[in-house]
C-alpha positions as CSV (number, residue, x, y, z in Angstrom):
1,M,-2.0,-15.6,21.5
2,T,0.9,-17.6,20.3
3,P,3.4,-16.3,17.8
4,I,2.1,-18.7,15.1
5,Q,-1.4,-17.3,15.5
6,L,-0.1,-13.8,15.3
7,L,1.8,-14.6,12.1
8,K,-1.3,-16.2,10.6
9,K,-3.3,-13.0,11.3
10,A,-0.6,-10.8,9.9
11,Y,-0.2,-13.0,6.8
12,A,-3.8,-12.5,5.9
13,W,-3.2,-8.7,5.7
14,G,0.0,-9.2,3.6
15,P,-1.3,-7.5,0.5
16,V,-2.3,-4.4,2.4
17,L,1.0,-4.3,4.3
18,F,2.8,-4.7,0.9
19,G,0.8,-1.8,-0.5
20,I,1.8,0.4,2.4
21,G,5.5,-0.7,2.7
22,F,6.4,-1.0,-1.0
23,F,3.9,0.7,-3.3
24,A,3.5,3.8,-1.2
25,P,7.2,4.9,-1.4
26,V,7.5,3.9,-5.0
27,I,4.5,5.9,-6.0
28,A,5.7,8.9,-3.9
29,Q,9.2,8.8,-5.5
30,T,7.7,8.4,-9.0
31,L,5.5,11.5,-8.4
32,D,8.6,13.4,-7.2
33,A,10.8,12.3,-10.1
34,T,8.3,13.1,-12.7
35,A,7.2,16.4,-11.1
36,V,3.6,15.4,-11.2
37,A,1.5,17.3,-8.7
38,P,-0.5,15.1,-6.3
39,P,-4.3,15.6,-6.4
40,F,-6.4,17.4,-3.7
41,G,-3.4,19.2,-2.2
42,L,-2.0,16.0,-0.7
43,T,1.7,15.4,-0.3
44,T,3.4,12.7,-2.5
45,I,3.7,10.2,0.4
46,Q,0.0,10.7,1.3
47,T,-1.0,10.0,-2.3
48,G,1.3,7.0,-2.3
49,L,-0.2,5.7,1.0
50,V,-3.8,6.1,-0.2
51,T,-3.0,4.4,-3.5
52,G,-1.0,1.6,-1.8
53,I,-3.8,0.9,0.7
54,L,-6.4,0.9,-2.0
55,L,-4.4,-1.5,-4.2
56,G,-3.6,-3.7,-1.3
57,S,-7.2,-3.8,-0.1
58,I,-8.4,-4.7,-3.6
59,A,-5.8,-7.5,-3.8
60,K,-6.9,-8.8,-0.3
61,L,-10.5,-8.8,-1.2
62,R,-10.0,-10.4,-4.6
63,G,-7.4,-12.8,-3.4
64,R,-4.9,-12.0,-6.2
65,W,-3.0,-9.0,-7.5
66,I,-3.9,-9.3,-11.2
């Protein structure tokens, strides 16, 4: 597999990677800063990761964020 093919495959998963890499820490820090307890006994980063993956997956399936 050439580097170009690898980048094309990674680019297709961009929204999910963005959800993991950006949204997850932002959501976790927001929960920490506002002292909101995460649901189901999860940690704040676990809640952020679940939410980020869900938002990224929805954006990937729909083809847009909004």
